[in-house]
C-alpha positions as CSV (number, residue, x, y, z in Angstrom):
1,X,-13.9,16.5,-6.3
2,X,-15.0,13.0,-7.4
3,X,-18.6,12.6,-6.4
4,X,-18.4,8.8,-6.9
5,X,-15.8,8.8,-4.1
6,X,-17.6,11.4,-1.8
7,X,-21.1,9.9,-1.9
8,X,-20.4,6.4,-0.7
9,X,-17.9,7.7,1.9
10,X,-20.6,10.2,3.1
11,X,-23.2,7.4,3.5
12,X,-20.7,5.2,5.2
13,X,-19.6,7.9,7.6
14,X,-23.2,8.8,8.4
15,X,-24.0,5.2,9.1
16,X,-20.9,4.9,11.4
17,X,-22.0,8.0,13.3
18,X,-25.4,6.4,14.0
19,X,-24.3,2.8,14.7
20,X,-20.7,3.0,16.0
21,X,-19.9,6.4,17.5
22,X,-22.2,6.0,20.6
23,X,-19.8,3.3,21.7
24,X,-17.2,6.0,22.1
25,X,-19.4,8.2,24.3
26,X,-17.7,9.7,27.3
27,X,-20.0,11.0,30.1
28,X,-22.8,11.0,27.6
29,X,-20.9,13.0,25.0
30,X,-20.6,11.3,21.6
31,X,-18.0,12.2,18.9
32,X,-19.0,12.4,15.3
33,X,-17.3,11.5,12.0
34,X,-19.5,13.7,9.7
35,X,-17.9,17.0,10.8
36,X,-14.5,15.4,10.2
37,X,-15.4,14.4,6.7
38,X,-16.9,17.8,6.0
39,X,-13.9,19.6,7.4
40,X,-11.7,17.5,5.1
41,X,-13.8,18.4,2.0
42,X,-13.9,22.1,3.0
43,X,-10.1,22.3,3.3
44,X,-9.5,21.0,-0.2
45,X,-12.6,21.1,-2.5
46,X,-13.7,23.9,-4.7
47,X,-16.3,26.2,-3.2
48,X,-19.1,24.7,-5.3
49,X,-18.1,21.1,-4.5
50,X,-17.7,22.0,-0.8
51,X,-21.1,23.6,-0.5
52,X,-22.7,20.7,-2.5
53,X,-21.0,18.2,-0.2
54,X,-22.3,20.1,2.9
55,X,-25.8,20.0,1.6
56,X,-25.6,16.2,1.0
57,X,-24.3,15.6,4.5
58,X,-27.0,17.9,5.9
59,X,-29.7,15.9,4.0
60,X,-28.3,12.7,5.4
61,X,-28.5,14.2,8.9
62,X,-32.1,15.4,8.4
63,X,-33.1,11.9,7.2
64,X,-31.3,10.2,10.1
65,X,-32.8,12.5,12.7
66,X,-36.6,12.2,12.8
67,X,-38.3,14.8,14.9
68,X,-41.6,14.8,16.8
69,X,-44.4,16.4,14.8
70,X,-48.0,16.9,15.8
71,X,-50.5,14.5,14.3
72,X,-54.1,13.6,14.5
73,X,-53.3,10.7,17.0
74,X,-50.7,12.6,18.9
75,X,-47.0,13.3,18.3
76,X,-45.3,11.1,15.7
77,X,-41.7,10.8,14.5
78,X,-41.0,12.1,11.0
79,X,-37.9,13.4,9.2
80,X,-37.9,17.2,8.6
81,X,-35.8,18.2,5.6
82,X,-34.0,21.5,5.8
83,X,-32.7,22.4,9.2
84,X,-29.4,20.3,9.0
85,X,-29.0,21.2,5.4
86,X,-29.1,24.9,6.2
87,X,-26.8,24.4,9.2
88,X,-24.2,22.4,7.2
89,X,-24.3,24.9,4.3
90,X,-23.8,27.8,6.7
91,X,-20.9,26.1,8.5
92,X,-19.3,25.4,5.1
93,X,-19.6,29.0,4.0
94,X,-17.9,30.3,7.2
95,X,-15.0,27.8,6.8
96,X,-14.6,28.5,3.1
97,X,-14.3,32.2,3.9
98,X,-11.5,31.6,6.3
99,X,-9.6,28.5,5.0
100,X,-6.9,30.6,3.3
101,X,-5.5,31.2,6.8
102,X,-5.0,27.5,7.4
103,X,-2.2,25.1,6.8
104,X,-4.3,22.4,5.3
105,X,-2.0,19.3,5.2
106,X,-1.6,19.3,9.0
107,X,-3.8,16.7,10.8
108,X,-4.3,19.1,13.7
109,X,-5.7,21.7,11.4
110,X,-8.2,19.2,10.2
111,X,-9.1,18.3,13.8
112,X,-9.5,22.0,14.7
113,X,-11.7,22.6,11.6
114,X,-13.8,19.6,12.5
115,X,-14.5,21.0,15.9
116,X,-15.3,24.4,14.4
117,X,-17.7,22.8,11.9
118,X,-19.4,20.8,14.7
119,X,-20.0,24.0,16.7
120,X,-21.2,26.0,13.6
121,X,-23.6,23.3,12.6
122,X,-25.0,23.2,16.2
123,X,-25.5,27.0,16.2
124,X,-27.1,26.9,12.7
125,X,-29.4,24.0,13.6
126,X,-30.5,25.6,16.9
127,X,-31.1,28.9,15.1
128,X,-33.4,27.2,12.5
129,X,-35.1,25.1,15.1
130,X,-35.6,28.2,17.3
131,X,-37.4,30.0,14.5
132,X,-39.6,26.9,14.0
133,X,-40.3,26.6,17.7
134,X,-41.3,30.3,17.9
135,X,-43.8,30.1,15.1
136,X,-45.0,26.7,14.3
137,X,-43.3,23.9,16.2
138,X,-45.0,22.4,19.2
139,X,-42.0,20.0,19.7
140,X,-38.5,21.7,19.4
141,X,-36.2,19.9,17.0
142,X,-33.4,19.7,19.6
143,X,-35.6,17.5,21.8
144,X,-36.4,18.2,25.5
145,X,-34.9,20.9,27.6
146,X,-33.7,24.3,26.6
147,X,-31.7,25.3,23.5
148,X,-28.9,26.6,25.7
149,X,-28.5,23.1,27.3
150,X,-28.5,21.5,23.9
151,X,-25.8,23.9,22.7
152,X,-23.7,23.2,25.8
153,X,-23.9,19.5,25.1
154,X,-23.0,20.0,21.5
155,X,-19.9,22.0,22.4
156,X,-18.6,19.1,24.5
157,X,-19.4,16.7,21.7
158,X,-17.4,19.0,19.4
159,X,-14.4,18.8,21.7
160,X,-14.5,15.0,21.7
161,X,-15.0,15.1,17.9
162,X,-11.7,17.1,17.6
163,X,-9.9,14.3,19.5
164,X,-11.4,11.6,17.3
165,X,-10.5,13.8,14.2
166,X,-6.8,13.3,14.8
167,X,-6.7,9.6,13.8
168,X,-9.7,9.9,11.4
169,X,-8.1,12.9,9.7
170,X,-4.8,11.2,9.4
171,X,-6.5,8.4,7.5
172,X,-8.4,10.8,5.3
173,X,-5.2,12.7,4.5
174,X,-3.7,9.4,3.2
175,X,-6.5,9.1,0.6
176,X,-6.1,12.6,-0.7
177,X,-5.1,11.5,-4.2
178,X,-8.4,9.6,-4.7
179,X,-10.6,12.7,-4.4
180,X,-9.1,14.8,-7.2
181,X,-9.7,18.0,-5.3
182,X,-9.3,21.1,-7.5
183,X,-7.5,23.1,-4.7
184,X,-5.3,20.4,-3.2
185,X,-2.2,22.6,-3.1
186,X,0.1,22.5,0.0
187,X,-1.3,25.4,2.0
188,X,-3.8,27.9,0.7
189,X,-7.3,27.5,-0.7
190,X,-6.5,29.3,-4.0
191,X,-4.7,27.3,-6.6
192,X,-4.3,28.7,-10.2
193,X,-5.3,25.2,-11.4
194,X,-8.7,25.5,-9.7
195,X,-9.9,28.0,-12.2
196,X,-9.5,25.3,-14.9
197,X,-10.2,22.1,-13.0
198,X,-13.8,22.5,-11.8
199,X,-14.6,20.4,-8.7
């Protein structure tokens, strides 16, 4: 995978998620482009590049999602690095373990994978946040309310993300040649060239 392609696209997609996607909210549920990008990378990149890309996207999510932390003058917003990174890496690992079952050049496959990624990231994030809340965190990372409610909202967001992933995924598929993925064969994750090509 060409990192000089991935990094600016990742930053652009994260910025669009923050600035533009709320305009597409339906009944308070917002679609996200980051799971679509990660799903695209997971379907085609080598394992090492895919995990690295997931960590980068998780880092961007952690930086863009400040949480309340206890301070001397009361709660204050501050980024907490790690929870999203772990969640994205865990989601990436699950998809990488199962991607050989998928027909990757189908846009609907990408949309389905984006929804799965969004759900797995939510589960991973809430698991990490739950551990923090149990031991050291006065203010849960998922915000107010219960974790179950946050998960329910995230599931609906994931469904809306899958709908958005159809046109977004179609556009990403048109750029496939720019990325130089090591495993960009027609169907399965394993490609004999991947052993020689690197990322």
